[in-house]
VMD Tcl script that draws the C-alpha trace (Angstrom):
set ca {
  {0.07 0.07 0.09}
  {1.34 3.42 -0.64}
  {0.87 6.25 1.81}
  {1.10 9.85 0.91}
  {2.80 12.41 3.17}
  {4.01 15.93 3.43}
  {7.53 16.22 4.60}
  {8.06 18.29 7.45}
  {12.11 18.59 7.59}
  {12.30 21.75 5.63}
  {9.80 24.57 4.55}
  {9.74 23.10 1.03}
  {7.01 20.49 2.11}
  {7.61 17.88 -0.41}
  {4.67 15.69 -1.36}
  {5.96 12.07 -0.61}
  {4.76 8.68 -1.64}
  {6.01 5.81 0.30}
  {5.39 2.10 -0.27}
  {4.95 0.67 3.27}
  {6.14 -2.84 2.01}
  {9.19 -2.00 0.24}
  {9.84 1.44 2.07}
  {10.46 3.21 -1.37}
  {10.06 6.78 -1.11}
  {9.22 9.06 -3.98}
  {8.75 12.78 -4.22}
  {11.49 13.93 -1.87}
  {14.07 16.56 -2.93}
  {16.70 15.52 -0.39}
  {17.81 12.47 1.52}
  {16.35 13.96 4.64}
  {12.81 13.56 3.03}
  {13.57 9.97 2.26}
  {14.52 9.27 5.89}
  {11.48 11.10 7.23}
  {9.19 9.06 4.97}
  {10.54 5.65 6.04}
  {10.55 6.83 9.63}
  {6.95 8.05 9.51}
  {5.81 4.77 8.35}
  {7.95 2.46 10.56}
  {8.28 4.67 13.96}
  {6.63 7.92 14.03}
  {8.10 10.19 16.53}
  {7.31 13.78 17.67}
  {8.92 16.59 19.71}
  {6.11 17.53 22.11}
  {5.71 21.35 23.04}
  {3.43 22.93 25.85}
  {3.40 24.91 28.93}
  {3.71 24.11 32.55}
  {2.40 26.22 35.63}
  {4.70 28.41 37.43}
  {4.59 29.31 41.16}
  {6.09 32.28 42.56}
  {7.40 33.68 39.31}
  {6.93 36.70 37.01}
  {4.94 34.59 34.65}
  {2.32 32.07 35.47}
  {3.37 29.43 32.82}
  {6.72 28.32 31.25}
  {7.08 27.00 27.73}
  {8.37 23.38 27.75}
  {9.39 20.87 25.21}
  {10.55 17.14 25.06}
  {14.52 17.22 24.57}
  {14.22 14.50 21.95}
  {11.49 13.04 19.95}
  {9.28 10.37 21.59}
  {7.01 7.98 19.99}
  {3.91 9.43 18.44}
  {1.59 7.12 20.27}
  {2.78 8.56 23.55}
  {1.74 12.13 22.80}
  {-1.36 12.31 24.79}
  {-0.10 10.44 27.82}
  {2.98 12.82 27.65}
  {0.72 15.90 27.75}
  {-1.22 14.30 30.72}
  {2.16 14.34 32.58}
  {3.09 17.78 31.51}
  {-0.26 19.16 32.56}
  {0.11 17.57 36.21}
  {3.54 19.40 36.46}
  {4.28 22.59 38.43}
  {7.64 24.34 38.94}
  {8.60 26.96 41.19}
  {10.58 30.20 40.02}
  {13.19 30.73 39.04}
  {13.38 28.64 35.95}
  {16.13 28.72 33.35}
  {16.16 27.39 29.76}
  {17.13 23.99 29.84}
  {15.95 23.07 33.15}
  {14.60 19.58 33.51}
  {10.84 19.89 34.22}
  {9.97 16.28 33.98}
  {12.94 13.71 34.03}
  {12.41 10.76 31.93}
  {8.90 11.17 30.91}
  {6.96 8.00 30.45}
  {10.14 6.20 31.04}
  {11.33 7.05 27.51}
  {14.72 8.24 28.41}
  {13.52 11.75 27.40}
  {13.44 14.81 29.65}
  {10.93 17.63 29.37}
  {12.76 20.88 29.65}
  {12.10 24.63 29.91}
  {12.37 26.87 26.85}
  {12.20 30.15 28.69}
  {13.60 31.93 31.76}
  {11.25 32.80 34.50}
  {12.52 35.11 37.38}
  {10.78 35.15 40.75}
  {8.51 37.77 41.83}
}
mol new
graphics top color blue
foreach p $ca { graphics top sphere $p radius 0.5 }
foreach p [lrange $ca 0 end-1] q [lrange $ca 1 end] { graphics top cylinder $p $q radius 0.2 }
display resetview
């Protein structure tokens, strides 16, 4: 069966056709597109971005992201863990907000500095 995807590796947005049996990719204009197409069929992953509540800070939330991609099927469970999290200011970019989220080996880290009030 052939699946159609749009590559998200760069702004070009190549329209890919990937055969899920042979893993042959067509429509990519670079090797990254071919790799993306195969990975999306065999093991789709995503970097998750969100916000976490902050106590005693000059902002009420801090932006966060997974440091590495996690399996796409864990997206909603990851969001549940992020929604439970609360940090206390100060927060610095790169601070670990959730260590080893869902036992994936991937940390959720802050992407913004938050000062104390």
